[in-house]
N, CA, C and O of each residue as an XYZ file, in Angstrom:
312
protein
N      95.286     -2.665      1.795
C      94.799     -1.421      1.226
C      93.806     -1.758      0.120
O      94.083     -2.581     -0.753
N      92.650     -1.111      0.171
C      91.663     -1.396     -0.876
C      92.108     -0.961     -2.259
O      92.829      0.023     -2.428
N      91.655     -1.725     -3.241
C      92.034     -1.427     -4.609
C      91.045     -0.388     -5.262
O      91.210      0.016     -6.413
N      90.063     -0.005     -4.497
C      89.073      0.923     -5.048
C      88.814      2.001     -4.006
O      89.040      1.796     -2.813
N      88.341      3.141     -4.468
C      88.044      4.267     -3.595
C      86.569      4.549     -3.724
O      86.060      4.707     -4.834
N      85.883      4.615     -2.623
C      84.477      4.940     -2.609
C      84.337      6.394     -2.212
O      84.648      6.767     -1.080
N      83.882      7.195     -3.112
C      83.676      8.611     -2.831
C      82.305      8.779     -2.161
O      81.400      7.970     -2.367
N      82.170      9.831     -1.365
C      80.908     10.078     -0.687
C      79.766     10.258     -1.647
O      78.651      9.810     -1.381
N      80.031     10.920     -2.781
C      78.994     11.157     -3.746
C      78.422      9.871     -4.302
O      77.210      9.767     -4.493
N      79.250      8.913     -4.558
C      78.799      7.595     -5.084
C      77.908      6.900     -4.042
O      76.854      6.355     -4.368
N      78.355      6.934     -2.800
C      77.601      6.306     -1.727
C      76.268      7.006     -1.511
O      75.247      6.351     -1.299
N      76.272      8.359     -1.565
C      75.045      9.101     -1.423
C      74.049      8.797     -2.577
O      72.855      8.629     -2.331
N      74.533      8.731     -3.794
C      73.662      8.403     -4.906
C      73.066      6.993     -4.741
O      71.878      6.778     -4.982
N      73.903      6.052     -4.332
C      73.378      4.663     -4.190
C      72.316      4.603     -3.083
O      71.237      4.047     -3.291
N      72.616      5.166     -1.924
C      71.641      5.090     -0.829
C      70.396      5.889     -1.153
O      69.273      5.494     -0.840
N      70.632      7.030     -1.793
C      69.474      7.862     -2.205
C      68.554      7.100     -3.177
O      67.330      7.173     -3.077
N      69.162      6.381     -4.101
C      68.405      5.548     -5.043
C      67.629      4.412     -4.370
O      66.487      4.117     -4.723
N      68.283      3.787     -3.392
C      67.642      2.689     -2.666
C      66.417      3.259     -1.894
O      65.322      2.703     -1.977
N      66.606      4.321     -1.179
C      65.472      4.868     -0.345
C      64.426      5.535     -1.204
O      63.252      5.533     -0.836
N      64.802      6.106     -2.334
C      63.824      6.656     -3.257
C      62.935      5.542     -3.813
O      61.712      5.673     -3.857
N      63.552      4.472     -4.224
C      62.790      3.308     -4.740
C      61.840      2.721     -3.668
O      60.699      2.368     -3.966
N      62.321      2.628     -2.451
C      61.483      2.131     -1.361
C      60.324      3.086     -1.113
O      59.191      2.669     -0.872
N      60.637      4.387     -1.180
C      59.596      5.385     -0.969
C      58.552      5.397     -2.082
O      57.410      5.801     -1.865
N      58.943      4.959     -3.255
C      58.014      4.875     -4.388
C      57.305      3.530     -4.427
O      56.647      3.187     -5.409
N      57.447      2.786     -3.358
C      56.794      1.470     -3.257
C      57.364      0.416     -4.205
O      56.656     -0.488     -4.650
N      58.630      0.547     -4.497
C      59.315     -0.454     -5.335
C      60.269     -1.286     -4.484
O      61.281     -1.787     -4.973
N      59.942     -1.419     -3.243
C      60.845     -2.099     -2.251
C      61.167     -3.522     -2.627
O      62.299     -3.964     -2.429
N      60.227     -4.244     -3.156
C      60.457     -5.652     -3.467
C      61.503     -5.743     -4.627
O      62.345     -6.641     -4.608
N      61.459     -4.853     -5.605
C      62.441     -4.852     -6.669
C      63.823     -4.551     -6.150
O      64.805     -5.171     -6.558
N      63.894     -3.580     -5.233
C      65.187     -3.245     -4.656
C      65.783     -4.368     -3.883
O      66.969     -4.677     -3.998
N      64.918     -4.995     -3.069
C      65.399     -6.110     -2.265
C      65.906     -7.247     -3.126
O      66.900     -7.889     -2.784
N      65.239     -7.505     -4.239
C      65.651     -8.552     -5.138
C      66.995     -8.220     -5.794
O      67.825     -9.107     -5.995
N      67.206     -6.966     -6.120
C      68.436     -6.560     -6.772
C      69.658     -6.496     -5.796
O      70.816     -6.483     -6.214
N      69.342     -6.458     -4.525
C      70.409     -6.425     -3.531
C      70.824     -7.871     -3.082
O      71.384     -8.050     -2.001
N      70.551     -8.831     -3.888
C      70.862    -10.192     -3.569
C      72.362    -10.459     -3.370
O      72.740    -11.429     -2.713
N      73.219     -9.585     -3.945
C      74.645     -9.737     -3.800
C      75.130     -9.449     -2.417
O      76.252     -9.817     -2.068
N      74.300     -8.785     -1.594
C      74.722     -8.498     -0.205
C      73.528     -8.772      0.710
O      72.628     -7.942      0.837
N      73.533     -9.937      1.341
C      72.406    -10.304      2.223
C      72.146     -9.393      3.340
O      70.985     -9.210      3.707
N      73.170     -8.786      3.931
C      72.974     -7.882      5.028
C      72.284     -6.611      4.594
O      71.365     -6.127      5.254
N      72.743     -6.070      3.462
C      72.152     -4.845      2.877
C      70.682     -5.145      2.449
O      69.799     -4.297      2.578
N      70.463     -6.355      1.949
C      69.130     -6.795      1.563
C      68.188     -6.827      2.761
O      67.022     -6.443      2.676
N      68.741     -7.303      3.890
C      67.919     -7.398      5.141
C      67.571     -5.959      5.601
O      66.445     -5.706      6.030
N      68.508     -5.049      5.513
C      68.274     -3.674      5.949
C      67.252     -2.970      5.065
O      66.424     -2.200      5.552
N      67.316     -3.247      3.732
C      66.335     -2.656      2.827
C      64.950     -3.217      3.084
O      63.961     -2.492      2.984
N      64.865     -4.484      3.411
C      63.570     -5.092      3.755
C      63.013     -4.460      5.025
O      61.812     -4.206      5.123
N      63.903     -4.201      6.018
C      63.431     -3.535      7.235
C      62.938     -2.158      6.949
O      61.947     -1.731      7.540
N      63.594     -1.430      6.054
C      63.149     -0.072      5.699
C      61.805     -0.125      4.984
O      60.946      0.727      5.211
N      61.622     -1.106      4.137
C      60.363     -1.276      3.405
C      59.252     -1.604      4.396
O      58.151     -1.062      4.297
N      59.529     -2.470      5.331
C      58.532     -2.816      6.377
C      58.167     -1.579      7.223
O      57.004     -1.358      7.562
N      59.190     -0.790      7.547
C      58.943      0.429      8.356
C      58.065      1.364      7.627
O      57.162      1.951      8.223
N      58.294      1.539      6.317
C      57.455      2.430      5.497
C      55.976      1.942      5.538
O      55.049      2.742      5.658
N      55.796      0.637      5.436
C      54.421      0.106      5.480
C      53.801      0.356      6.858
O      52.618      0.684      6.944
N      54.578      0.208      7.937
C      54.092      0.469      9.265
C      53.707      1.969      9.442
O      52.695      2.281     10.071
N      54.503      2.856      8.895
C      54.209      4.296      8.968
C      52.933      4.598      8.223
O      52.086      5.333      8.731
N      52.771      4.054      7.041
C      51.557      4.266      6.280
C      50.337      3.745      6.991
O      49.291      4.394      6.971
N      50.437      2.587      7.623
C      49.345      2.024      8.360
C      48.975      2.910      9.546
O      47.793      3.134      9.808
N      49.967      3.408     10.256
C      49.774      4.266     11.406
C      49.054      5.534     10.953
O      48.120      5.972     11.625
N      49.456      6.129      9.846
C      48.841      7.373      9.369
C      47.397      7.102      9.035
O      46.521      7.867      9.439
N      47.121      6.041      8.312
C      45.748      5.706      7.867
C      44.859      5.457      9.126
O      43.711      5.899      9.152
N      45.374      4.763     10.150
C      44.588      4.530     11.346
C      44.259      5.832     12.065
O      43.140      6.020     12.542
N      45.253      6.743     12.142
C      44.992      7.992     12.781
C      43.998      8.878     11.998
O      43.187      9.580     12.603
N      44.063      8.842     10.673
C      43.150      9.559      9.869
C      41.729      9.148     10.118
O      40.831      9.989     10.149
N      41.507      7.853     10.298
C      40.163      7.308     10.522
C      39.622      7.699     11.895
O      38.436      7.996     12.036
N      40.494      7.699     12.909
C      40.039      7.955     14.273
C      39.918      9.414     14.612
O      39.049      9.776     15.405
N      40.756     10.283     14.046
C      40.788     11.685     14.462
C      40.844     12.612     13.227
O      41.891     12.790     12.604
N      39.684     13.188     12.905
C      39.640     14.082     11.699
C      40.530     15.342     11.828
O      41.058     15.856     10.841
N      40.677     15.826     13.105
C      41.541     16.977     13.309
C      42.994     16.619     12.988
O      43.699     17.414     12.366
N      43.446     15.447     13.400
C      44.772     14.972     13.090
C      44.963     14.853     11.610
O      46.002     15.240     11.076
N      43.963     14.317     10.934
C      43.995     14.147      9.465
C      44.158     15.526      8.764
O      44.913     15.637      7.798
N      43.467     16.550      9.242
C      43.572     17.849      8.670
C      44.976     18.416      8.885
O      45.544     18.997      7.960
N      45.547     18.263     10.076
C      46.890     18.730     10.332
C      47.913     17.956      9.496
O      48.884     18.532      9.006
N      47.695     16.679      9.340
C      48.601     15.887      8.485
C      48.588     16.347      7.071
O      49.643     16.410      6.439
N      47.408     16.680      6.528
C      47.289     17.163      5.153
C      48.025     18.528      4.977
O      48.659     18.768      3.949
N      47.928     19.378      5.966
C      48.649     20.645      5.925
C      50.161     20.395      5.851
O      50.859     21.011      5.045
N      50.652     19.498      6.688
C      52.060     19.190      6.740
C      52.513     18.527      5.420
O      53.571     18.850      4.879
N      51.717     17.630      4.942
C      52.039     16.884      3.726
C      52.178     17.793      2.485
O      52.959     17.519      1.573
N      51.395     18.877      2.489
C      51.414     19.775      1.333
C      52.509     20.843      1.422
O      52.565     21.705      0.545
N      53.349     20.829      2.399
C      54.421     21.831      2.527
C      55.441     21.645      1.479
O      56.417     22.394      1.428
């Protein structure tokens, strides 16, 4: 039996903090602080890489298709 209890709120705050930091482009700092858990560190790195891929995809589409860029700006400002 575990000696500690993990409440959902604590887990939500932790994961929310990790993804918020990655979203604010502080992924390398988060990855460095997660050194205590290599598996979690690997997942955070994958999330950071995915964010970079999404940003690259959006920028490529903006350059190729001005209509798509206009639609993206409408959605982004919601």
